[in-house]
Structure formats: structure tokens, C-alpha cells
C-alpha positions as CSV (number, residue, x, y, z in Angstrom):
1,M,-65.6,-36.6,-4.4
2,S,-66.5,-39.7,-2.4
3,Q,-62.8,-40.6,-2.2
4,V,-61.7,-37.1,-1.0
5,V,-61.2,-36.5,2.7
6,V,-60.2,-33.2,4.3
7,Y,-58.4,-33.2,7.6
8,V,-58.5,-30.0,9.6
9,D,-56.6,-29.2,12.8
10,P,-57.3,-25.5,13.7
11,L,-54.8,-25.5,16.6
12,D,-51.9,-27.9,16.2
13,G,-49.8,-27.5,19.3
14,T,-52.3,-27.1,22.1
15,R,-49.8,-27.5,24.8
16,E,-47.4,-25.1,23.2
17,F,-50.3,-22.6,22.9
18,V,-51.1,-22.9,26.6
19,E,-47.4,-22.6,27.6
20,G,-46.9,-19.5,25.4
21,R,-44.5,-21.1,22.9
22,L,-46.5,-19.6,20.0
23,H,-43.8,-20.1,17.3
24,N,-44.6,-23.8,17.4
25,V,-48.4,-23.4,16.9
26,Q,-49.9,-23.9,13.5
27,S,-53.3,-24.4,11.7
28,L,-53.4,-27.4,9.4
29,I,-55.6,-28.4,6.4
30,G,-54.7,-31.5,4.5
31,V,-56.5,-33.0,1.5
32,C,-56.4,-36.8,0.9
33,Y,-57.5,-38.7,-2.2
34,K,-57.8,-42.4,-2.2
35,G,-56.1,-42.6,1.2
36,K,-53.1,-40.5,0.3
37,P,-52.3,-36.8,1.2
38,I,-52.1,-34.8,-2.1
39,M,-52.2,-31.2,-0.9
40,G,-51.9,-29.2,2.3
41,A,-51.7,-25.8,3.9
42,I,-50.0,-24.9,7.1
43,G,-51.0,-21.6,8.7
44,L,-48.4,-19.9,10.9
45,P,-50.8,-17.5,12.8
46,F,-48.3,-16.1,15.3
47,P,-45.5,-13.9,13.9
48,T,-42.1,-14.6,15.5
49,N,-41.2,-10.9,15.8
50,E,-42.6,-7.5,15.2
51,Q,-41.4,-7.3,11.5
52,S,-42.8,-10.7,10.3
53,A,-46.4,-11.3,9.4
54,T,-48.9,-14.2,9.5
55,E,-47.8,-16.8,6.9
56,V,-49.3,-19.8,5.1
57,V,-47.1,-22.5,3.6
58,F,-48.9,-24.6,1.0
59,G,-48.0,-27.5,-1.3
60,V,-49.2,-30.0,-3.8
61,V,-47.6,-33.4,-4.3
62,G,-45.8,-33.4,-7.6
63,K,-45.8,-29.6,-7.9
64,G,-43.8,-28.3,-5.0
65,I,-44.5,-25.8,-2.2
66,G,-44.9,-22.1,-1.8
67,K,-45.6,-19.4,0.9
68,M,-47.9,-16.4,1.2
69,M,-48.1,-13.8,4.0
70,L,-50.6,-11.3,5.2
71,T,-49.1,-7.8,5.2
72,K,-50.2,-4.8,7.0
73,K,-48.7,-2.3,4.6
74,S,-51.6,-2.1,2.2
75,G,-54.8,-3.1,3.9
76,D,-54.0,-6.7,5.0
77,D,-53.1,-7.8,1.5
78,I,-52.1,-11.4,0.8
79,V,-48.9,-11.6,-1.2
80,N,-46.5,-14.3,-2.3
81,C,-43.2,-14.3,-0.5
82,P,-39.9,-16.1,-1.2
83,F,-39.1,-19.4,0.5
84,S,-35.4,-18.8,1.1
85,E,-35.0,-21.3,4.0
86,L,-35.4,-24.5,1.9
87,T,-32.4,-26.8,1.9
88,Q,-31.6,-30.4,0.9
89,H,-29.6,-33.0,2.7
90,H,-26.5,-34.4,1.1
91,D,-24.3,-37.3,2.0
92,G,-21.7,-36.1,4.5
93,D,-23.8,-33.3,5.9
94,P,-24.3,-33.2,9.7
95,I,-27.4,-35.0,10.9
96,S,-30.0,-33.3,13.0
97,I,-32.7,-35.3,14.8
98,S,-35.8,-33.6,16.0
99,S,-38.4,-34.9,18.4
100,G,-40.6,-33.7,21.3
101,D,-39.6,-34.0,24.9
102,S,-41.7,-37.1,25.6
103,K,-40.0,-40.0,27.3
104,L,-41.7,-42.3,24.8
105,V,-39.4,-41.2,21.9
106,V,-36.1,-40.9,23.8
107,P,-35.0,-44.6,23.2
108,I,-35.7,-44.2,19.5
109,V,-33.7,-41.0,19.3
110,N,-30.9,-42.8,21.1
111,L,-31.1,-45.6,18.6
112,A,-30.8,-43.1,15.7
113,E,-27.8,-41.5,17.2
114,K,-26.1,-44.9,17.7
115,I,-26.8,-45.8,14.0
116,F,-25.3,-42.6,12.6
117,A,-22.4,-42.2,15.0
118,S,-20.1,-44.3,12.8
119,R,-20.6,-41.8,9.9
120,G,-18.0,-39.4,11.3
121,V,-20.4,-36.5,10.8
122,G,-21.9,-34.1,13.4
123,I,-25.1,-35.4,15.1
124,S,-27.4,-33.1,17.0
125,R,-30.7,-33.3,18.8
126,Q,-33.4,-30.7,18.4
127,I,-36.4,-30.5,20.7
128,A,-39.4,-29.0,18.9
129,G,-43.1,-28.7,19.8
130,A,-46.2,-29.6,17.8
131,T,-46.4,-32.2,15.1
132,G,-46.9,-29.8,12.2
133,N,-43.9,-27.7,13.3
134,K,-41.6,-30.7,13.6
135,L,-42.6,-31.9,10.1
136,L,-42.3,-28.4,8.6
137,L,-38.7,-28.2,9.9
138,V,-38.0,-31.5,8.0
139,T,-39.7,-30.3,4.9
140,C,-37.5,-27.2,4.8
141,G,-34.4,-29.2,5.5
142,Q,-33.8,-27.5,8.8
143,T,-33.6,-30.9,10.5
144,T,-32.7,-34.2,8.9
145,L,-35.1,-36.6,10.7
146,S,-38.1,-36.2,12.9
147,L,-39.2,-39.0,15.2
148,L,-42.7,-38.9,16.6
149,H,-44.4,-41.1,19.2
150,D,-47.8,-42.9,18.8
151,K,-49.9,-40.0,20.1
152,T,-50.3,-38.1,16.9
153,N,-53.4,-38.3,14.7
154,L,-54.1,-38.1,11.0
155,W,-55.2,-34.5,11.2
156,D,-51.8,-33.7,12.6
157,T,-49.9,-35.3,9.7
158,A,-52.1,-35.0,6.6
159,A,-51.1,-31.4,5.6
160,P,-47.4,-31.7,6.6
161,T,-47.2,-35.1,4.7
162,A,-48.4,-33.4,1.5
163,L,-45.8,-30.6,1.8
164,L,-43.0,-33.0,2.7
165,E,-43.7,-35.3,-0.2
166,A,-44.1,-32.3,-2.5
167,M,-40.5,-31.5,-1.7
168,G,-39.2,-35.0,-2.2
169,G,-39.0,-36.0,1.5
170,R,-40.5,-39.1,3.0
171,I,-42.8,-40.0,5.9
172,T,-43.6,-43.5,7.2
173,D,-44.4,-45.4,10.3
174,Y,-41.5,-46.6,12.4
175,F,-41.0,-49.7,10.2
176,G,-41.1,-48.1,6.8
177,E,-44.7,-48.4,5.7
178,P,-46.8,-45.3,4.7
179,L,-49.2,-43.8,7.2
180,I,-52.7,-45.1,6.7
181,Y,-55.5,-42.5,6.0
182,N,-58.9,-44.1,6.3
183,S,-61.8,-44.2,8.8
184,K,-60.7,-47.4,10.6
185,E,-58.2,-45.6,13.0
186,V,-57.3,-41.9,13.2
187,R,-54.3,-42.4,15.4
188,N,-50.8,-43.0,14.0
189,A,-50.5,-46.0,16.2
190,L,-47.2,-47.2,14.7
191,C,-45.5,-43.8,15.3
192,V,-44.0,-41.6,12.6
193,V,-40.6,-41.1,11.0
194,A,-40.0,-38.2,8.6
195,S,-36.9,-37.4,6.6
196,A,-35.8,-34.3,4.8
197,P,-35.4,-34.1,1.0
198,G,-32.2,-35.9,0.1
199,A,-32.2,-38.0,3.3
200,K,-33.6,-41.3,1.8
201,R,-30.6,-43.3,2.9
202,E,-30.9,-42.0,6.5
203,H,-34.6,-42.9,6.5
204,E,-34.1,-46.4,5.2
205,E,-31.3,-47.0,7.8
206,I,-33.4,-45.9,10.8
207,V,-36.6,-47.9,9.9
208,K,-34.5,-51.0,9.2
209,A,-32.9,-50.6,12.6
210,M,-36.3,-50.2,14.3
211,R,-37.4,-53.5,12.7
212,G,-34.7,-55.0,14.9
213,D,-35.1,-52.9,18.0
214,G,-37.0,-54.4,21.0
215,V,-38.5,-51.0,22.1
216,A,-39.8,-50.2,18.6
217,L,-41.1,-53.7,18.0
218,S,-43.0,-53.8,21.3
219,I,-45.5,-51.5,19.7
220,L,-46.6,-54.5,17.7
221,G,-47.1,-56.7,20.8
222,R,-50.8,-56.1,20.7
223,F,-50.9,-57.8,17.3
224,G,-49.3,-60.9,18.6
225,L,-45.7,-60.3,17.4
226,K,-43.2,-61.9,19.8
227,C,-40.3,-59.5,20.1
228,E,-38.9,-59.9,23.6
229,E,-35.6,-61.6,24.2
230,G,-35.4,-65.2,25.1
231,G,-37.3,-66.9,22.3
232,D,-36.0,-69.4,19.7
233,D,-37.0,-67.7,16.5
234,D,-36.7,-64.0,17.3
235,V,-33.2,-63.8,18.9
236,D,-29.8,-64.6,17.8
237,G,-27.1,-66.6,19.6
238,N,-26.1,-63.6,21.6
239,G,-29.5,-63.0,23.0
240,S,-30.3,-59.8,21.1
241,V,-33.5,-59.1,19.2
242,V,-33.4,-60.3,15.6
243,E,-34.8,-58.1,12.9
244,Q,-38.4,-58.8,12.0
245,C,-39.9,-58.0,8.5
246,V,-43.0,-56.3,10.0
247,D,-43.3,-54.0,7.0
248,I,-44.2,-57.1,5.0
249,T,-46.7,-58.7,7.4
250,R,-49.4,-56.2,6.6
251,D,-52.8,-56.5,5.0
252,L,-53.5,-54.7,1.8
253,D,-54.7,-51.6,3.6
254,G,-51.3,-51.5,5.5
255,Y,-52.5,-52.7,8.9
256,P,-50.3,-55.2,10.8
257,L,-51.5,-58.8,10.5
258,T,-52.4,-60.5,13.8
259,N,-51.6,-63.8,15.4
260,E,-55.3,-64.5,15.4
261,Y,-55.4,-64.0,11.6
262,F,-52.6,-66.5,11.0
263,A,-53.9,-69.1,13.4
264,Q,-57.5,-68.9,12.0
265,K,-56.5,-69.1,8.4
266,M,-54.0,-71.9,9.1
267,G,-56.3,-73.8,11.4
268,V,-53.9,-73.7,14.3
269,A,-55.6,-73.9,17.7
270,D,-52.7,-73.4,20.1
271,S,-51.0,-70.2,18.8
272,A,-50.3,-67.3,21.1
273,T,-47.6,-65.3,19.2
274,Y,-45.8,-65.2,15.9
275,T,-42.4,-64.1,14.5
276,C,-41.4,-63.1,11.0
277,P,-37.5,-63.1,10.9
278,E,-36.0,-60.8,8.3
279,K,-33.3,-63.5,7.6
280,E,-36.1,-65.6,6.0
281,A,-37.7,-62.8,4.0
282,V,-37.5,-62.4,0.3
283,R,-37.5,-58.8,-1.0
284,G,-37.8,-58.9,-4.8
285,L,-38.2,-56.3,-7.5
286,M,-42.0,-57.0,-7.9
287,S,-43.0,-58.7,-4.7
288,N,-42.1,-59.2,-1.0
289,G,-42.5,-62.4,1.1
290,C,-41.7,-63.8,4.5
291,R,-41.9,-66.9,6.6
292,I,-44.3,-66.8,9.6
293,H,-43.6,-68.9,12.7
294,L,-46.4,-69.5,15.2
295,Q,-45.7,-70.2,18.9
296,P,-46.0,-72.4,20.7
297,S,-47.4,-74.7,18.0
298,G,-44.3,-74.5,15.8
299,D,-46.4,-74.2,12.6
300,S,-45.1,-72.0,9.8
301,A,-46.5,-70.4,6.6
302,F,-45.3,-68.2,3.8
303,Y,-46.9,-64.8,3.3
304,K,-46.5,-63.0,-0.1
305,R,-47.5,-59.3,-0.5
306,I,-47.5,-57.2,-3.7
307,V,-48.4,-53.5,-3.4
308,F,-47.2,-52.0,-6.7
309,E,-47.1,-48.4,-5.6
310,H,-44.7,-49.3,-2.8
311,L,-42.2,-51.0,-5.1
312,D,-39.5,-48.8,-6.8
313,H,-39.3,-51.2,-9.8
314,A,-43.1,-51.1,-10.4
315,R,-43.2,-47.3,-10.2
316,A,-40.4,-47.1,-12.7
317,K,-42.3,-49.4,-15.0
318,M,-45.3,-47.3,-14.8
319,K,-43.3,-44.3,-16.1
320,T,-41.2,-46.1,-18.8
321,A,-43.2,-49.2,-19.8
322,P,-46.8,-49.1,-18.5
323,H,-47.8,-51.9,-20.8
324,K,-45.5,-54.2,-18.9
325,L,-47.1,-53.3,-15.6
326,V,-50.5,-54.1,-17.1
327,R,-49.0,-57.5,-18.0
328,D,-47.7,-58.0,-14.4
329,V,-51.1,-57.2,-12.9
330,K,-52.7,-59.9,-15.1
331,S,-49.9,-62.3,-14.2
332,Y,-50.4,-61.9,-10.4
333,K,-54.2,-62.1,-10.9
334,V,-53.8,-65.4,-12.6
335,E,-51.3,-66.8,-10.1
336,T,-53.3,-65.7,-7.0
337,S,-56.6,-66.8,-8.5
338,F,-55.2,-70.3,-9.4
339,L,-53.6,-70.8,-6.0
340,A,-56.9,-70.0,-4.2
341,S,-59.1,-72.1,-6.6
342,K,-60.8,-75.5,-6.2
343,A,-58.8,-76.5,-9.3
344,C,-55.5,-76.1,-7.4
345,T,-56.8,-78.0,-4.4
346,Q,-57.9,-80.8,-6.7
347,V,-54.6,-81.0,-8.6
348,I,-52.8,-81.3,-5.2
349,T,-55.1,-83.9,-3.7
350,K,-55.9,-86.0,-6.9
351,A,-52.8,-85.7,-9.0
352,G,-50.4,-85.5,-6.0
353,L,-48.6,-82.5,-7.2
354,K,-46.5,-80.5,-4.7
355,I,-48.1,-77.1,-4.9
356,P,-48.4,-75.0,-1.7
357,K,-51.8,-75.1,-0.1
358,C,-53.4,-71.6,-0.1
359,Y,-54.7,-70.6,3.3
360,D,-55.9,-67.1,2.2
361,A,-55.8,-64.9,-0.9
362,N,-56.7,-61.3,-1.5
363,L,-56.9,-59.7,-4.9
364,M,-57.3,-56.0,-5.6
365,P,-56.4,-55.5,-9.3
366,N,-56.9,-52.1,-10.9
367,D,-57.0,-52.4,-14.7
368,S,-57.5,-48.7,-15.2
369,N,-54.6,-47.7,-13.0
370,P,-52.4,-50.7,-12.6
371,I,-50.0,-49.1,-10.1
372,E,-52.8,-49.1,-7.6
373,S,-53.1,-53.0,-7.8
374,K,-52.5,-55.1,-4.7
375,F,-52.3,-58.8,-4.0
376,S,-51.6,-61.0,-1.0
377,V,-51.5,-64.7,-0.5
378,L,-50.8,-66.9,2.6
379,L,-49.4,-70.3,1.6
380,E,-48.3,-73.6,3.1
381,D,-44.6,-73.3,3.9
382,F,-42.2,-75.3,1.8
383,A,-39.5,-74.8,4.5
384,P,-35.8,-75.7,4.3
385,S,-36.3,-77.6,7.5
386,D,-38.5,-80.0,5.6
387,G,-35.9,-80.5,2.8
388,W,-37.1,-77.8,0.4
389,S,-34.8,-75.5,-1.4
390,Q,-35.1,-73.0,-4.2
391,R,-33.3,-73.1,-7.5
392,W,-32.9,-70.2,-10.0
393,L,-31.7,-72.8,-12.6
394,L,-32.1,-76.5,-12.8
395,Q,-28.8,-78.1,-11.9
396,S,-29.0,-81.7,-13.2
397,D,-30.7,-84.0,-15.7
398,A,-32.6,-85.5,-12.8
399,E,-34.0,-82.1,-11.8
400,A,-35.0,-81.4,-15.4
401,K,-36.7,-84.7,-15.7
402,A,-38.6,-84.2,-12.4
403,T,-39.7,-80.7,-13.5
404,L,-41.0,-81.9,-16.9
405,T,-42.8,-84.8,-15.2
406,V,-44.7,-82.4,-12.9
407,L,-45.6,-80.1,-15.8
408,A,-46.8,-83.1,-17.8
409,K,-49.0,-84.3,-15.0
410,M,-50.5,-80.8,-14.5
411,H,-51.3,-80.4,-18.2
412,A,-52.8,-83.9,-18.3
413,F,-55.0,-83.1,-15.3
414,F,-56.6,-80.1,-17.0
415,W,-56.5,-81.6,-20.5
416,H,-59.7,-81.2,-22.5
417,G,-61.9,-84.2,-21.7
418,S,-60.3,-85.1,-18.4
419,S,-62.5,-85.8,-15.3
420,F,-61.7,-82.4,-13.9
421,W,-64.1,-80.7,-16.2
422,E,-67.0,-82.8,-14.8
423,D,-66.9,-80.5,-11.8
424,G,-68.8,-77.5,-13.2
425,D,-68.1,-75.2,-10.3
426,A,-64.4,-75.8,-10.3
427,A,-64.2,-75.6,-14.0
428,G,-66.1,-72.3,-14.1
429,E,-64.0,-70.8,-11.4
430,L,-60.8,-71.8,-13.2
431,E,-61.9,-70.3,-16.5
432,E,-63.0,-67.1,-14.9
433,G,-59.8,-66.6,-12.8
434,V,-57.2,-67.9,-15.3
435,W,-58.6,-67.6,-18.8
């Protein structure tokens, strides 16, 4: 029970309640386990007409949603009622974008309309009040996307998130990462994007666009991200903002990494901002990585992040070949432990091997439930500007010889009886982390 948190909002839509727009007002109860909403209930306390009754919509992730209502026909009985208004989005359907009337979200709605205008389908805007109401409209498929500003809180989104995900919809921050449910911050400071069941493509398109939009990226300015026009690394030749992979530059809890973090770990004194251009990112089946540029120092590093439950390929493995995912967890544990070890530092400095220096490493393996495993590592940058390039396959006899030479030196350095084993601390660390 220590990992269960219940979020309650007895009156979602305070402004709407005061203004008499009671059909927007809801009561919300959301249950989270290990930082993820798993079930929720949305009370609709104000009937929309004389014939309707007070209703409660409820849902459990993985099970679906239902609805009950309080009738006045037989002594205020609670009865199940049909959920006839549920629909799913399909390619080619008109796209409806809902939001509030706040000026904060208007530029983002304009961006969404611009993205989908080339589809040749109808696009409409829908103004709706209260967070729970907006998200329930998405859950039911009555609107395709809902875009919310940064003034909502976890108690506004916990219950609707459970219902939306129970129906196969999706909810993230503006840049594609899940909302964070823990005690560090209760505000959804990176805003909210929700998409209806069947609208995965639309969701991915809008969050990708926001990773290249100056208004959206300005939210991350307080973390040190440089996103305004006029820089060298963040703009293209036409002066427009270049897409930043800000969904990758997160810690293992999902919070954006800061310029101070990079500067401190890399030992850079004169860093004020950073960029992380998407064009230099690597998005793989089992990991994501990106190059970090610090300004004005010009230093760079490479950040690699593995959060298995966020990777489609890892989730598929968990269902079809869980033993392979267990193997992958062990592999990343060995790799990250070695890069962060004294042994790796020694083989670089004493044997002269070209292995990237590890500035920071974080390991959160979960052997009992491997899909919950997480790893991150901040490494010295072997940048193309310094002559480095990556090969999927060796392309010449010279490259094969060079590779075998490095492997031989590495084996020799750690061979039984070598001087390395005289350092008891380094040897013990290596054996614990690798073997």
C-alpha cells in the first residue's frame, strides 16, 4: 500500500461552477500505483436536463470503462447504464481539437491546425471547460485531441488518465513523455496532450511538432534549454527553431535534465544553456540517445537513456519473450556498471583504449519485473567533428585489424595475474558489477 496514492478533486471546474456552466463540472478520484494511474472515477453531479440523472464514469487500465447512474424511480438506486457515446478515431476522420479559452494554449492549437491542414480532412476547434471534462470528451472519442496549458495539477489528470488509457487513448506532456505522478511536483508543468482511442498517429505528430516549436520549447527555458532563434546549434539556415529531443533529455523519473546538471557532471564552468538537436539523436528499438551541446563553452556529451516501459519493442518482448527482456536488463546493467567503474577508467588511462569517459551513470534494474528497469549514462562525446564515425559493419582489413587489436589489449589488461588485480577496490567493483 505504500506505493498507492489516491488523488481526489471534489470540484473540478471551479470557474465553471461559479459561472453556472455546470455540465463541465466533475468530481474526480484517481488511484495511482508506482507512479502510474491505474483506475479512476469521474462523477457527473449535475444532470444536463430534467430527464438525465447523476452519473459516475469509472475505469480500470487494462479492463475498460463503464458508467452508473443514480435514478429517482426506485428510491435513489444505483444502476448500470449503457455507454453508447463511445467512438474511436480512424484515419481520414475529421479532427477535432479541444482546449480551454486561455491565451496560453492558443498558439499550440494553431500549431496543431497547421500540422493537420494538409490532410484534407475537416478540422474544428472545441472550447471546453474543466480538465476532467476535456479529457472525458477525448476518452469517449467526442474530440480527437485535447491540449491543456501548464496550470493543471495531478489531481485534475489522475482519474481521467486511467479512463483514457483504459480505452486505448494516450496522454503525455507536450513533448511525448508520460505525466509524472510523485510528490516532487504536483503541477503538470510541461502541459498536457491527450488523444482519443485510435488517434496514436495524431498524437505522435503533434508532440514531434512541439519539440520543434519555439513557443512550446520555451516552457523548458527554466531548465537551461536554449530554444530562441539566433543560435548556432538550435536553428537551421533559414532562422527557424530546430527540433530538440527534449523527450530524451530526462532523468529516470521523467524530469527534464538541467544545464546545471550537465555542467557539473562534465566539469564545465562557463555553461549557461544547452541544446539537444533531434538531428543528432539516436532512437533505437531498445534505447534512445542524443548529443548535448553546452553554450558558450562549446563542450558536448552524449546522453543515453533506457526506460523499458516506454519502448514499444521492450513492451512487445515482455509479452512474447520475457526471458529475452531479462537478458537485456542484465546486459544494460553490465554495460552501465562497467562504463562507470574504476576498471574502465584504468583501461582508458593505462592501456590507452578509446572508450568514452563516463560522467554519470544511473542504474535502476528490476529483476522481478524487468519492464520496470531503467538506465541512463552521460558519456564523453565521440563526435563526428572530432573525426569519429559509427560503423554497423567493418569495412576493410585495416578496420578489422584495429578492432581485434583493441579487443586483445582489453583482454590482456584484465587477464588473470595482470597488475589490474592488485587494486582490490577496482577488482571488487568490477566483479560485482560485471560478473
